[in-house]
N, C-alpha and C positions, 0 to 999 in steps of 0.2 A: 076127780082133782083136777084143777085149771094148772098150768102151766107156773101162774103168778103163787097161787098157794104150794107148788110142789119147794119152789124155789124158798118161799117163805121156811118153809118148813126145816128145809135143808140148811137153811144159813145158819138156824139156830145150833147145828152140829158142828160149826166149824171155830175155830179160836178170832179172836178179834183182828189178828193178821191178815187170816184169810178172809176173813168179812171183807176188810179193805181192799182187797186185790179183786173181789167180786164187786165192789161198789167200784174201784177204778175201771175194771173190765166195761161193765154195763156205761158208766159216764163216757168211754173210749165211743164206744156202739152209739151213744145218743148224738156225740158231736159229730161223728162220722155220718149218721144219717140226716142231721141237719145239714152238712157242707153238702150231700148229694141233692136234697130239695133244694135246697139254695141254688146249686147249679144247673137243675131241672126249670129253675126260672128263668132262666137267663134271657132276655129278649130275642123273639126270630126276627129276621130281616126279608124283606121282600128283596127280588133282582134288582128292580127300578133303584131301593134305597141303596144298596150295594155299588151300583155303578153309577149312582148321583156323587159317589165318594171317590172315583176314579179320576184324577187330576192327570195332567202333562208330566207333572214333578212326581208323581207314586206310580204311575204306569210301566210294567213289566215291559223290558226289551225284547226283542225275539230272540229266541235263543238257537243256534244250528245243532241239529241233533246227529248231523252226518246224513249219508245217504239212505234211502228207503231200501228195506229188505225184507219188507213184506206187503203186506195190503195197506198200508198208510196212507199211500196217494192211488185216488180211485181213476 
């Protein structure tokens, strides 16, 4: 018996309210799956494309992190 068949067989054993809960759960899982799918379809960028967006107005300034305490400096 497949999972789908087992779900359908056991769905009949539930009250209408419980069946609605199962449907809500399934719809939430489908929505989450679709949002994950959309997220994985996000465009990827090359380093050249990203660097082309750096301007004097949006570049980060140097940050002083204090004296070197290990092997930060060669």
